[in-house]
C-alpha positions, 0 to 999 in steps of 0.5 A: 079123279077119285076123292077119299071118303069114309064109309056110308055109315057116316053121320048126317052131313050138313047142307052143301055150303054156299059157293063162296065157301066152296071156292077158297084155298084151291081157287087162290092157289091156282090163280096165284100160279099165274104170277108175273113170272109165270106170265113171262114164261107163258108169253115166251112160249107163245112168242117163240113157238106160237100155238104149238105148246098149248098141249102142255097146259092140257097135259099138266092139268090132271097132274096139277090137280092131283098133287094140289088135292093131295096137299090140301087133303094132308092139311085138312085131314091132319090139321097140320101143314106140309112142313109140320107133317114132314117134321113128324115123319122124316129126318130133320136134314130132309126137312131143313133142306127142302124148306131152305130151298123153298124159302130161297126160291120164293124170295127170288120169285118175290123179287121178280114179281115185285119188279114186274109189277113195278115195271107194268105200272111204270108202263101205265103211269110214268113214275119212279120204279123204285117207289113202285117196288117199295109201295107194292112190298109195303102194301102186301106185307101190311095187308097180310099182317093186319087184315083179319084172315076171313076178310083177307082170304075174301080179298084174295078171291076177288083178286082172282078176277084180275086173271080175266084180263087175259081172256079179254086180250085173247078176244081183242087180238083174235086167235086162230081157234082151229089151229089152237084146237089142232095143236091141243089134240095133235101136238107137234113135238120136236126134240130141239133144245130150245123147244124142250127148254120152254116145255120144261119151263112151262112144267116147272112154272105150272107145278111149283112147290110153293103152291103145295105148301100154301094150299095145305096151309090154307086148309089148316087155316080154314079149319081153325077159323070154323069153331065147328070144324076139326081135323078130319082124322079126329072128326071123320063125320065132316069128311064127305062134305069137306072132301067134296069141297076140296075136290071142286075147289081144286078142280076149278082153281087149277082149271082157271090157272091153266085156262088163263095160262093158255090164253096168255100163250095164245095172246102172244102167239097171235100177236108177237109170234105172228109178227116175228117178235120171238124174244120175250124175257119178262112180262112187262116186255110182253106188254110193251111189245103188244102195244104197237101190234095189238093196240093200246087197249090190249096193252093196257089190259095185259099190263093191268093183269100183271099188277093184279096177279102180282098182288095175288101172288106176292102174299102167297109166295111170302105166306107159303115160305112163312108156313114152311119155315114156321112149322119147321122151327115149331113156331106158332103160325097162321094168318088167323093169328094176331101179329103179337101171337105169331111174331116170328111167322109175320116177321118171316113174311116181311123179311121174305118180301123185303129181301125180294124187293131189295133184289131189284136194287142190286146188280143181280140180273132179274132174268138170271135170278128167275132162271136160278129160281126155276133151277131151285124149284126144279131141284126141290119139287121132286123130293117134296112131291115124293114126301107128299105122296109117301105121307098121303099113302100112309094110314099112320099119317092119314088114318082112313083117308089114306090115298085111294088108287086113282089119286095115288096113280095120278100123284105118282105120275105127276111126280115122275113128270116133274122128275123128267122135267128136272132131268130135262132142265139140266140136259138142256142147260145152256142150249 
């Protein structure tokens, strides 16, 4: 993958930053992609089709990296998030349409994740699920609102360690690695409706609009947090270090995301699929089904992973919605802002989380809710990706940092794949 960089006559660069300064927005974004709803999708893929869908995660990795890196570059180069840039360069009706779809999908996803976290905790500690949902919602909102940004971002980085719970389960349950390798290199693809439906679900779960908005927004936050930094379009001398940092951060973050997703798939393939358990609808169902097959240790690790990833994903979902809505409506936005200076931004975070929590106490079927969230994301992803690619390719937006050929090709390929996935989603509807 080729990163953007200015000419060789750039001014002297500062020393390469410490590892903790390199891994940030990309790492958190990638890790948040393996949220409880994503765990349910990957668990279903493994339970229903064994190891045969591992190729999907190998295939989506470069595509996911490209669109996330492009989103990050837009934020760092312009000093504005995606919605702020869309507002500047596209008609208002397009802006409000995609932001409305994103906010709706994120809120539904928030509700599903809070419910999954509460269900997982209930499996480990018997107690009222209602109280668990409310507790998780309150804790995440308070932390996102009142904890200083640098400390909060550091906490999110530490939460990414929760993903390694799924590395542990793979080595506990035992996996046929030769079969896994064969399916990765020479996949067995069928055109059956059920198979295509799960493939589309994996693509849609892995490449999601909220990830674009979050990573771009966090690049803006990090730039504002550093007094010596500035948007690259006005401080091009900082570009070599920052472009390299974003590339490493994104490659590592998306790599972690896809490896963990693969391990989740392999865990359920080696246990549930191998024992004929193929109908898994939620992440907590997957954890519960593991107990009699793989033992209490694997069950406990899997359930704790659901809670840990949820604590990471819920603030990302709420935050990305708040960035999009706030920038679209010209509010002061950002987690670096004190609540009193950005009240509408933080109110949006609280409202999205609260509405998501309330969905768990309505007659709405959480499985159907997730289905509609996937539909909304599928509809929104393609136009958002097209706008991202058009903005990142224009010198009027990116100056000298407009996309270079390799990254442009990968970005448009990712967009085409998501368009095909959206068509496939509707083509397999009801099968």
